[in-house]
DOMAR-395537 format. One line per field, with one value per residue: residue in three letters; x, y, z of N, C-alpha, C, CB in turn; residue number from 1; chain. Coordinates in Angstrom, 2 decimals, padded with zeros to 5 digits. Each point is the difference from the previous one (the first is absolute). Glycine has a CB too. Example, Ala and Ser with C-alpha at 12.3 -4.5 7.8 and 13.67 -1.06 7.14 Angstrom:
BEGIN
rest = (ALA_SER)
n_X = (013.19_001.54)
n_Y = (-005.69_002.22)
n_Z = (007.80_-001.97)
ca_X = (-000.89_000.82)
ca_Y = (001.19_001.19)
ca_Z = (000.00_000.06)
c_X = (000.90_-000.77)
c_Y = (001.20_001.09)
c_Z = (000.00_000.73)
cb_X = (-001.89_001.18)
cb_Y = (-001.17_-000.63)
cb_Z = (001.25_-002.15)
nr = (1_2)
kette = (A_A)
This chain:
BEGIN
rest = (MET_GLY_ARG_GLY_ARG_ALA_LYS_ALA_LYS_GLN_THR_LYS_VAL_ALA_ARG_GLU_LEU_LYS_TYR_HIS_SER_PRO_ASN_THR_ASP_LEU_THR_ALA_LEU_GLN_ARG_GLU_LEU_ALA_GLY_ALA_GLY_LYS_SER_ASP_HIS_ASP_PHE_ASP_ASP_ASP_TYR_LYS_GLU_TYR_VAL_ASP_ASP_ASP_ASP_GLU_ASP_HIS_ALA_GLY_ASP_ASP_PRO_ASP_PRO_TRP_ALA_ARG_PRO_ALA_ARG)
n_X = (036.33_-000.81_002.96_-001.38_000.27_002.91_000.97_-001.40_001.74_002.91_-000.64_-000.77_002.83_001.64_-001.34_000.88_003.12_000.39_-000.98_000.32_003.45_-001.84_000.89_002.94_-000.42_003.35_-000.31_-000.99_002.58_002.00_-001.06_000.42_003.02_000.91_-001.19_001.35_002.41_-002.10_000.18_-001.59_002.21_003.26_-001.28_002.78_-001.41_-001.25_002.99_002.13_-000.11_000.59_002.81_002.07_001.31_002.01_001.34_000.02_-000.06_-002.41_002.20_-000.80_-003.41_-000.55_002.55_-001.74_-001.17_001.41_003.20_001.60_000.74_001.54_001.66)
n_Y = (037.56_-003.18_-000.44_001.47_002.88_-000.27_-000.65_002.58_001.88_-001.09_000.48_003.08_000.64_-001.36_001.83_002.58_-000.78_-000.54_002.63_002.43_000.83_001.22_002.58_-001.42_002.88_-000.92_002.40_-002.07_-001.75_002.27_000.50_-003.14_-000.10_002.67_-001.09_-003.03_001.69_001.22_-001.96_002.51_-002.40_000.45_-003.22_000.85_000.37_-002.94_-001.41_002.49_-002.74_-001.98_001.54_-002.48_003.33_-003.10_001.14_-002.94_-001.98_-000.87_-002.22_-000.83_000.59_-002.84_-002.83_-000.25_-002.20_-000.09_001.16_-002.91_000.47_002.21_-002.89)
n_Z = (134.07_-000.65_000.28_-002.23_001.35_000.91_-002.85_-001.09_001.84_-000.63_-003.10_000.58_001.36_-002.38_-002.28_001.72_000.43_-003.16_-001.40_001.98_000.35_002.37_-001.56_001.26_001.47_-001.97_002.11_002.10_-000.64_000.61_002.82_000.75_-000.61_001.49_002.84_-000.09_001.52_002.29_002.65_001.62_000.46_000.15_-000.38_001.30_002.78_000.15_000.13_001.64_001.87_-002.69_-001.14_000.81_-000.34_-000.04_-003.04_001.89_-002.81_002.38_-001.89_002.88_000.10_-001.20_000.08_-002.68_002.66_-003.13_000.57_-000.84_003.32_-001.68_-001.17)
ca_X = (000.46_000.54_001.35_000.04_-000.07_001.20_001.02_-000.36_000.30_001.45_000.54_-000.40_001.00_001.38_000.03_-000.03_001.39_000.89_-000.11_-000.25_000.83_-000.49_000.96_000.89_000.49_001.30_000.64_-000.38_000.82_001.30_000.04_-000.12_001.26_001.06_-000.12_-000.03_001.31_000.02_-000.77_000.01_000.55_001.25_-000.18_001.31_000.11_-000.77_000.69_001.37_000.59_000.14_000.97_001.41_000.70_001.40_000.45_000.69_-000.56_-000.43_000.03_000.10_-001.09_-001.11_000.62_-000.98_000.08_000.23_001.18_001.06_000.98_001.30_001.13)
ca_Y = (-000.28_-001.23_-000.09_000.31_001.40_000.59_-000.24_000.92_001.31_000.07_-000.04_001.31_001.02_-000.24_000.53_001.49_000.40_-000.34_000.74_001.38_000.55_001.25_001.15_000.12_001.34_-000.21_000.96_-000.52_-001.16_000.50_000.74_-001.12_-000.78_000.87_000.13_-001.33_-000.22_000.78_-000.70_000.83_-000.84_-000.62_-001.40_-000.43_000.25_-000.94_-001.24_000.31_-000.80_-001.37_-000.08_-000.35_000.78_-000.55_-000.42_-001.23_-001.12_-000.94_-001.31_-000.98_000.11_-000.95_-000.94_-000.78_-001.52_-001.01_000.30_-001.03_000.74_000.56_-000.91)
ca_Z = (-001.42_-000.27_-000.61_-001.45_-000.07_000.48_-001.03_-001.15_000.39_000.02_-001.35_-000.60_000.66_-000.54_-001.49_000.00_000.46_-001.01_-001.23_000.26_001.04_000.57_-000.17_001.07_000.29_000.18_000.84_001.33_000.32_000.24_001.37_000.98_000.01_000.49_001.35_000.65_000.71_001.22_001.14_001.25_001.09_-000.38_000.44_000.43_001.37_000.77_000.30_000.08_001.04_-000.47_-001.18_000.35_-000.84_000.01_-001.26_000.27_-000.52_001.11_-000.57_001.03_000.90_-000.30_-000.95_-000.77_000.56_-001.04_-000.64_000.34_000.94_-000.56_000.22)
c_X = (000.64_001.42_000.11_-000.08_001.20_001.17_-000.29_000.44_001.48_000.50_-000.30_001.07_001.36_000.06_000.14_001.37_001.00_000.01_-000.21_000.85_-000.54_001.03_000.87_000.63_001.57_000.71_-000.23_000.88_001.42_000.17_000.00_001.31_001.11_-000.08_000.05_001.22_000.00_-000.91_000.14_000.67_001.30_000.06_001.24_000.17_-000.74_000.77_001.46_000.72_000.25_000.99_001.37_000.91_001.62_000.29_000.80_-000.74_-000.23_-000.09_-000.13_-001.24_-001.02_000.53_-001.15_000.14_000.27_001.29_001.08_001.07_001.33_001.13_001.25)
c_Y = (-001.36_000.02_000.41_001.52_000.67_-000.11_000.93_001.45_000.18_000.04_001.36_001.05_-000.24_000.50_001.56_000.46_-000.28_000.93_001.43_000.50_001.28_001.15_000.06_001.39_-000.29_001.00_-000.30_-001.21_000.39_000.67_-001.10_-000.71_000.81_000.20_-001.23_-000.17_000.71_-000.68_000.93_-000.74_-000.64_-001.30_-000.50_000.05_-001.08_-001.29_000.26_-000.91_-001.53_-000.10_-000.19_000.77_-000.49_-000.48_-001.32_-001.20_-000.99_-001.28_-001.12_-000.11_-001.16_-001.10_-000.84_-001.48_-000.97_000.16_-001.18_000.71_000.35_-001.06_000.66)
c_Z = (-000.11_-000.57_-001.34_-000.17_000.51_-000.94_-001.11_000.31_000.11_-001.37_-000.54_000.56_-000.62_-001.47_000.02_000.47_-001.13_-001.34_000.07_001.05_000.58_-000.12_001.22_000.13_000.36_000.79_001.48_000.35_000.31_001.42_001.08_000.09_000.43_001.51_000.76_000.84_001.29_001.11_001.18_001.04_-000.39_000.69_000.59_001.55_000.91_000.30_000.16_001.17_-000.49_-001.05_000.54_-000.90_-000.05_-001.47_000.10_-000.74_001.18_-000.52_001.08_000.99_-000.21_-001.01_-000.72_000.48_-001.13_-000.81_000.49_000.93_-000.77_000.38_000.08)
cb_X = (000.38_-002.30_000.37_-001.11_-002.33_-000.83_000.32_-002.03_-002.15_000.10_-000.31_-002.66_-001.26_000.33_-001.56_-002.52_-000.56_-000.33_-000.79_-002.21_001.90_-001.40_-001.63_000.39_-002.46_-000.17_-000.26_-002.40_-001.45_000.14_-001.31_-002.44_-000.79_000.01_-001.16_-001.31_001.20_000.43_000.44_-002.07_-002.28_001.16_-001.67_000.89_000.22_-002.04_-001.71_-000.58_-001.20_-002.26_-001.41_-000.63_-001.84_-000.12_000.02_000.80_001.11_-001.21_001.41_002.48_000.35_-001.82_002.19_000.12_-001.67_-002.42_-000.64_-000.34_-000.97_-000.79_-001.15)
cb_Y = (002.44_-000.68_-001.71_-002.23_-000.21_-000.50_-002.42_-001.49_000.13_-001.18_-002.53_-000.64_000.07_-002.06_-001.97_000.12_-000.54_-002.32_-001.95_-000.27_-001.06_-001.37_001.33_-002.39_001.03_-001.14_001.68_000.81_-001.37_000.29_002.15_-000.29_-001.37_001.14_001.87_-000.97_-000.24_002.15_-002.47_001.12_-000.44_002.17_-000.41_000.81_002.45_000.98_-001.30_002.47_001.57_-000.44_001.48_-002.32_001.97_-000.77_002.41_000.97_000.43_001.64_000.96_000.41_002.53_001.91_-000.14_001.61_000.49_-000.15_002.72_-001.30_-001.29_002.61_-001.63)
cb_Z = (-000.37_-000.32_001.40_-000.62_000.18_002.20_000.62_-000.60_001.16_002.11_-000.36_-000.13_002.28_001.56_-000.87_000.46_002.46_001.01_-000.81_-000.70_-001.09_001.59_-001.44_-000.27_000.92_-001.95_-001.81_-000.31_-001.43_-002.51_-000.87_-000.47_-001.76_-002.22_-000.49_-001.86_-002.13_-001.42_-000.81_-000.57_000.79_-000.36_-001.71_-002.23_-000.66_-001.01_-001.26_-000.90_001.76_000.58_-001.46_000.77_000.53_002.56_-000.71_002.30_-002.29_001.16_-001.87_-000.22_000.03_000.38_001.50_-002.08_001.86_-000.13_-000.12_-002.33_002.09_000.27_-001.11)
nr = (1_2_3_4_5_6_7_8_9_10_11_12_13_14_15_16_17_18_19_20_21_22_23_24_25_26_27_28_29_30_31_32_33_34_35_36_37_38_39_40_41_42_43_44_45_46_47_48_49_50_51_52_53_54_55_56_57_58_59_60_61_62_63_64_65_66_67_68_69_70_71)
kette = (A_A_A_A_A_A_A_A_A_A_A_A_A_A_A_A_A_A_A_A_A_A_A_A_A_A_A_A_A_A_A_A_A_A_A_A_A_A_A_A_A_A_A_A_A_A_A_A_A_A_A_A_A_A_A_A_A_A_A_A_A_A_A_A_A_A_A_A_A_A_A)
């Protein structure tokens, strides 16, 4: 298919989507969105060993090399 025919087909599809909205099953959409929060896998456990639970401020750990020295 040449570029002209491809562009014409894309234009036709775009017009159909713009002016003819498909029937949306809102109840199915609501069920899908309500179930989106549930997960069979707990992702937090995979990275538990890498989490730093310290509440301490680590300001001195990585000083800013461009900061002015304290006087």
